[in-house]
C-alpha positions in Angstrom: 70.5 -9.6 5.3 70.2 -7.8 8.6 70.2 -10.8 10.9 74.0 -11.0 10.4 74.4 -8.0 12.7 72.8 -9.8 15.4 75.1 -12.9 15.0 78.1 -11.6 16.9 75.7 -10.9 19.9 74.0 -14.2 19.4 77.4 -16.1 19.4 79.0 -14.1 22.1 76.0 -14.6 24.3 76.0 -18.2 23.7 79.7 -18.9 24.6 79.0 -16.8 28.0 76.0 -18.9 28.8 77.5 -22.0 27.4 80.3 -21.9 29.7 81.7 -25.6 30.0 80.1 -26.4 26.6 83.4 -27.4 25.0 85.3 -30.5 23.8 87.7 -31.7 26.7 91.4 -31.5 26.0 93.1 -31.4 22.6 95.4 -28.9 21.0 94.2 -25.1 20.7 91.4 -25.5 23.0 90.9 -22.3 25.0 91.2 -22.7 28.8 88.1 -20.6 29.3 85.3 -18.7 27.5 86.7 -15.4 28.3 90.1 -16.4 26.8 88.5 -17.2 23.4 86.1 -14.4 23.3 89.5 -12.0 23.6 91.1 -14.2 21.0 88.1 -14.4 18.3 85.4 -12.2 19.0 86.6 -9.1 17.1 87.3 -11.5 13.9 83.9 -13.2 13.8 82.3 -9.8 14.5 84.1 -8.3 11.7 83.1 -11.0 9.2 79.7 -10.7 10.1 79.5 -7.0 9.6 81.0 -7.7 6.1 78.2 -10.3 5.0 75.5 -8.1 6.5 76.7 -5.3 4.0 77.3 -7.7 1.2 73.9 -9.4 1.6 72.4 -5.8 1.5 73.5 -5.3 -2.0 72.2 -6.4 -5.3 75.0 -6.5 -7.5 75.5 -10.1 -8.7 79.7 -9.2 -8.8 79.5 -9.7 -5.0 78.8 -13.3 -5.2 82.0 -14.4 -4.9 83.2 -12.0 -2.0 80.0 -13.3 -0.1 80.9 -16.7 -0.5 84.5 -16.0 0.7 83.0 -14.5 3.7 80.7 -17.0 4.5 83.8 -19.5 4.6 85.7 -17.5 6.7 82.9 -17.4 9.0 82.5 -20.8 8.9 86.1 -21.5 9.8 85.9 -19.1 12.6 83.4 -21.5 14.1 85.3 -24.4 13.4 88.5 -23.3 15.0 87.0 -22.2 18.5 86.2 -25.1 20.8 82.6 -24.7 21.8 79.5 -26.5 20.8 76.7 -24.0 21.5 78.1 -21.3 19.1 77.7 -23.9 16.2 74.1 -24.6 17.4 73.1 -20.8 17.9 74.4 -20.3 14.4 72.6 -23.2 12.7 69.5 -22.1 14.3 69.9 -18.6 13.4 70.3 -19.3 9.5 68.5 -22.8 9.4 66.0 -21.5 6.8 68.6 -19.5 4.8 69.3 -21.6 1.6 72.4 -19.3 1.0 74.0 -20.8 4.0 73.4 -24.5 2.8 77.1 -25.5 2.4 78.1 -23.9 5.6 75.0 -25.2 7.6 75.8 -28.9 6.3 79.4 -28.4 7.7 78.6 -27.1 11.0 75.8 -29.4 11.5 78.3 -32.4 10.9 80.9 -30.8 13.4 78.3 -30.2 15.9 77.4 -33.8 15.8 81.3 -34.9 16.1 81.5 -32.8 18.9 78.3 -34.1 20.7 79.6 -37.5 19.9 83.1 -36.9 21.4 81.2 -35.7 24.5 79.1 -38.7 24.5 82.2 -40.8 24.5 83.8 -38.9 27.2 80.8 -39.3 29.6 80.2 -42.8 28.7 83.5 -43.5 30.7 82.3 -42.0 33.6 79.8 -43.3 36.4 76.1 -43.0 35.4 75.0 -41.1 38.6 73.1 -37.8 39.2 76.2 -35.9 39.9 77.5 -36.7 36.4 74.0 -36.4 35.1 73.8 -32.8 36.4 77.0 -31.8 34.7 76.2 -33.2 31.4 73.0 -31.5 31.5 74.3 -28.2 32.7 76.9 -28.1 29.9 75.7 -29.9 26.9 71.7 -30.0 27.2 71.2 -27.0 24.4 73.3 -28.6 21.8 73.3 -32.3 22.5 70.1 -33.1 24.2 69.9 -36.7 22.4 73.0 -37.7 24.0 72.1 -36.2 27.5 68.9 -38.1 27.1 70.7 -41.3 26.9 73.0 -40.7 29.9 69.8 -39.7 31.8 68.2 -43.3 30.9 71.6 -44.9 32.0 71.2 -43.1 35.6 67.8 -44.5 35.8 68.7 -47.8 34.8 71.6 -47.8 37.2 69.3 -46.6 40.0 66.4 -49.2 39.2 69.5 -52.0 39.2 70.8 -50.9 42.4 70.0 -53.3 45.4 67.9 -52.3 48.6 70.2 -52.2 51.6 68.8 -54.3 54.5 68.5 -53.1 57.8 70.3 -55.0 60.7 67.7 -56.3 63.1 69.9 -55.8 66.1 70.3 -52.1 65.3 67.5 -49.3 64.5 68.0 -47.9 61.2 69.4 -44.8 60.9 67.3 -42.2 59.2 68.7 -41.2 55.8 67.7 -39.1 52.8 66.6 -41.0 49.9 66.4 -39.4 46.5 63.2 -39.7 44.5 63.4 -41.8 41.9 64.2 -40.2 38.4 61.0 -39.5 36.3 60.6 -41.7 33.1 60.8 -38.7 31.2 62.6 -35.4 32.2 60.7 -32.2 31.2 63.6 -30.2 30.2 65.2 -32.9 28.3 62.2 -33.3 26.1 61.9 -29.6 25.6 65.6 -29.7 24.3 64.8 -32.8 22.2 61.6 -31.2 20.6 63.6 -27.8 19.8 66.5 -29.7 18.4 63.9 -31.8 16.2 62.2 -28.7 14.9 65.7 -27.0 14.2 66.9 -30.4 12.1 63.7 -30.0 10.2 64.4 -26.5 9.1 68.1 -27.3 8.2 67.4 -30.5 6.3 64.7 -28.6 4.3 67.1 -25.8 3.5 70.0 -27.9 2.4 67.6 -30.1 0.5 68.3 -33.2 2.2 64.4 -33.8 1.5 64.4 -37.6 2.3 65.6 -37.0 5.9 63.4 -33.8 6.1 60.4 -35.7 5.4 60.8 -38.1 8.3 61.8 -35.5 10.9 59.5 -32.6 9.8 56.4 -35.0 10.0 57.3 -35.5 13.6 57.4 -31.9 14.3 54.5 -31.0 11.9 52.1 -33.7 13.8 53.2 -31.8 17.1 51.8 -28.7 15.7 55.0 -26.6 14.5 53.7 -24.3 11.8 57.1 -24.2 9.8 57.4 -27.8 9.6 53.8 -28.2 8.3 54.6 -25.6 5.6 57.8 -27.6 4.8 55.6 -31.0 4.5 53.5 -28.9 2.4 56.2 -27.8 0.2 57.8 -31.3 0.2 54.2 -32.8 -1.0 53.9 -29.9 -3.7 57.3 -30.9 -5.0 56.1 -34.5 -5.3 53.0 -33.4 -6.9 50.7 -34.4 -4.3 48.6 -31.4 -4.3 45.8 -32.5 -1.9 48.4 -33.6 0.5 49.9 -30.4 0.2 46.8 -28.4 0.6 46.3 -30.4 3.7 49.5 -29.2 5.4 49.4 -25.7 4.1 46.0 -25.4 5.8 47.1 -26.5 9.2 50.2 -24.0 9.0 48.1 -21.2 7.7 45.1 -21.8 10.3 47.9 -21.2 12.9 48.8 -17.8 11.1 51.9 -18.9 8.6 51.3 -16.2 6.0 53.5 -18.2 3.6 51.5 -21.2 3.9 48.6 -19.2 3.3 50.0 -18.1 0.1 51.1 -21.5 -1.2 47.3 -22.9 -0.1 45.9 -20.2 -2.3 48.5 -21.0 -5.1 47.8 -24.9 -5.2 44.1 -24.4 -4.8 44.2 -22.2 -8.0 46.3 -24.8 -9.7 44.0 -27.4 -8.9 40.8 -25.4 -10.2 42.7 -24.7 -13.4 43.3 -28.4 -13.9 39.8 -29.3 -13.4 38.7 -26.6 -15.7 40.9 -28.0 -18.3 39.7 -31.5 -17.7 35.9 -30.3 -18.1 36.5 -29.1 -21.3 
């Protein structure tokens, strides 16, 4: 698959942009992004090139070699200390079933790292300075945790007592920050992107129970791939009318795969009706 050629670029760009998006402390954690790039960039790039070559072949005899290369790539991502490269990889391959096992492992590792960062920030004062640090370093990969910290800061500011001015002295002019909005647009956007990607990922690894719940939210918000996945899951359950409803919504937004399935399901329903009429 040609997408593999771009993985190294995606990974390296993610590291450069991520900067501080890494776990605090711990053995083997790189001191800086450039340090890790120098140590592991070539190895990951080589693995990606090998995978691209193997996926371009048709011989079944290469299956074991492909799996071995995938596991090597997985290990390289687990060995590096940053969170954003995991997210980049998960988003790049979220709809490729050949990656299902690797995606499952990397998704769990990302969640573990986001939880570790959340524990770290739980010990910090809930103020705007720490919120800015949290957002800058982890909004891309850990939007739910950043959103929870945002809510803590809002609550902390709401509970802050209002200072009383002394009558014997004229109050000194002071700059007061505007209250934080109930919802932050950047955080909401990151949450929406993560929710959509979770839908694709869960569908690919065939965790259909959770996929239905997550995909439904994204589908209702207009995500065409989520709508197609909802149609697929309804079709798998034999709910053909429901499948057609979701396929039609995705097809109306230009999804070619949904249009194909819509036509196939419609034909199946017509054939069933004709059979009943005989």
